[in-house]
C-alpha positions as CSV (number, residue, x, y, z in Angstrom):
1,M,-87.2,56.4,74.2
2,I,-86.3,56.1,70.6
3,E,-82.7,55.8,70.1
4,Q,-81.4,57.3,66.8
5,K,-78.0,56.7,65.5
6,L,-76.0,59.5,63.9
7,D,-74.8,58.3,60.4
8,P,-72.1,60.7,59.1
9,L,-72.1,59.1,55.6
10,Q,-75.8,59.7,55.3
11,A,-75.4,63.3,56.3
12,W,-72.6,63.8,53.8
13,K,-74.7,62.1,51.0
14,E,-77.6,64.5,51.7
15,V,-75.3,67.6,51.6
16,Y,-73.8,66.3,48.3
17,E,-77.1,65.8,46.7
18,Q,-78.5,69.2,47.7
19,T,-75.3,70.9,46.5
20,E,-75.2,69.0,43.2
21,K,-78.8,69.9,42.6
22,F,-78.3,73.6,43.2
23,W,-75.0,73.9,41.3
24,G,-76.0,71.5,38.5
25,K,-79.0,73.8,37.8
26,T,-77.0,77.0,38.1
27,L,-74.1,75.8,35.9
28,G,-76.5,74.3,33.3
29,E,-78.2,77.6,32.9
30,T,-74.8,79.4,32.8
31,I,-73.4,77.1,30.1
32,K,-76.4,77.7,27.8
33,T,-75.8,81.5,27.7
34,E,-74.1,83.3,24.8
35,E,-71.6,85.0,27.2
36,Y,-70.3,81.7,28.4
37,S,-69.8,80.4,24.9
38,A,-67.9,83.6,24.0
39,W,-65.8,83.4,27.1
40,M,-65.0,79.7,26.4
41,G,-64.0,80.6,22.8
42,S,-61.6,83.3,24.1
43,V,-60.1,80.8,26.6
44,L,-59.6,78.3,23.7
45,D,-58.0,81.0,21.6
46,L,-55.7,82.0,24.4
47,N,-54.8,78.4,24.9
48,L,-54.0,77.9,21.2
49,F,-52.0,81.2,21.1
50,Y,-49.9,80.0,24.1
51,Q,-49.4,76.6,22.5
52,K,-48.2,78.1,19.2
53,M,-45.8,80.4,21.1
54,M,-44.4,77.4,23.0
55,N,-44.0,75.4,19.8
56,D,-42.3,78.2,18.0
57,A,-39.9,78.9,21.0
58,T,-39.1,75.1,21.3
59,K,-38.6,74.8,17.5
60,G,-36.3,77.8,17.5
61,Y,-34.3,76.5,20.5
62,L,-33.9,73.0,18.9
63,E,-32.8,74.5,15.6
64,K,-30.1,76.6,17.4
65,V,-28.7,73.6,19.4
66,N,-28.9,71.5,16.2
67,I,-31.4,68.9,17.5
68,P,-34.1,67.6,15.1
69,T,-37.7,68.6,15.8
70,Q,-40.7,66.2,15.7
71,E,-41.4,67.5,12.2
72,D,-37.9,66.7,11.1
73,I,-38.1,63.1,12.5
74,A,-41.6,62.7,10.8
75,R,-40.2,63.9,7.5
76,V,-37.2,61.4,7.8
77,A,-39.6,58.6,8.7
78,T,-41.7,59.4,5.6
79,L,-38.6,59.3,3.4
80,V,-37.5,56.0,4.9
81,I,-40.9,54.5,4.3
82,N,-40.9,55.7,0.7
83,L,-37.4,54.3,0.3
84,E,-38.5,50.9,1.7
85,N,-41.5,50.9,-0.7
86,K,-39.2,51.6,-3.7
87,V,-36.7,48.9,-2.5
88,D,-39.6,46.4,-2.2
89,N,-40.8,47.3,-5.7
90,I,-37.2,46.8,-7.1
91,E,-37.0,43.4,-5.3
92,E,-40.3,42.3,-6.8
93,F,-39.2,43.4,-10.2
94,L,-35.8,41.6,-9.9
95,E,-37.5,38.5,-8.6
96,G,-39.8,38.5,-11.6
97,N,-37.0,39.1,-14.0
98,T,-34.7,36.6,-12.3
99,E,-37.0,33.8,-13.3
100,S,-37.0,34.9,-16.9
101,L,-33.3,35.5,-16.8
102,G,-32.8,32.0,-15.5
103,Q,-34.9,30.7,-18.4
104,S,-33.0,32.8,-20.9
105,L,-29.7,31.6,-19.5
106,T,-30.8,28.0,-20.0
107,I,-31.9,28.8,-23.5
108,K,-28.6,30.5,-24.3
109,R,-26.7,27.5,-22.8
110,D,-28.8,25.1,-25.0
111,V,-28.2,27.2,-28.1
112,T,-24.5,27.3,-27.5
113,K,-24.5,23.5,-27.0
114,V,-26.4,23.1,-30.3
115,K,-23.9,25.4,-32.1
116,Q,-21.0,23.3,-30.8
117,D,-22.7,20.1,-31.8
118,I,-23.3,21.5,-35.3
119,R,-19.6,22.5,-35.6
120,T,-18.6,19.0,-34.5
121,L,-21.0,17.5,-37.2
122,E,-19.6,19.8,-39.8
123,N,-16.0,18.7,-39.0
124,K,-17.0,15.1,-39.2
125,L,-18.8,15.7,-42.5
126,D,-15.7,17.4,-43.9
127,K,-13.6,14.4,-42.9
128,I,-16.2,12.1,-44.5
129,L,-16.1,14.2,-47.7
130,E,-12.3,14.1,-47.8
131,L,-12.3,10.3,-47.4
132,L,-15.0,10.0,-50.1
133,E,-13.1,12.2,-52.5
134,G,-10.0,10.2,-51.8
135,K,-11.8,7.0,-52.6
136,N,-13.4,8.5,-55.7
137,G,-9.9,9.4,-56.9
138,I,-8.8,5.9,-56.4
139,L,-11.8,4.5,-58.2
140,E,-11.2,6.8,-61.1
141,K,-7.6,5.6,-61.3
142,L,-8.8,2.1,-61.3
143,Q,-11.4,2.7,-64.0
144,V,-9.0,4.3,-66.5
145,P,-7.9,1.5,-68.9
146,T,-4.3,0.9,-68.8
147,V,-2.7,1.3,-72.2
148,Q,-1.4,-2.1,-73.4
149,A,1.7,-2.2,-75.4
150,K,0.9,-2.5,-79.1
151,P,2.8,-5.1,-81.0
152,D,5.1,-3.7,-83.6
153,N,4.2,-4.9,-87.1
154,K,7.6,-4.1,-88.5
155,K,9.4,-7.1,-89.5
């Protein structure tokens, strides 16, 4: 006597394979038809219409209760990003000009120091000239012959 064991998993696998073969062939043929494509297009249109209605209703409700929509938040995010870019550009511009401003401040400080040194030299030269003029006056007085008393010839 041959003893056969009943394997439920094997039986299930066979049923699955036969069902899949039948329905796979049937559905494959159905999907290839024009009617199926038209029906699928109408289902997609209906889905898009429903989604648009829901979006409009949600947007209207959010506007009435004064809550920002996703579009509002996206618009604000775009503005913030643009603002950050402008601030970055200004920072770069200022950093570039700060270096040149630092150099120009050094140059201005050096020019001011040179001007002060020139004024100091002018004052010293003025004093030297005054002293020289004073000495020239003294030398001129010393060079002028003194008038000697002439003897009187009256006797």
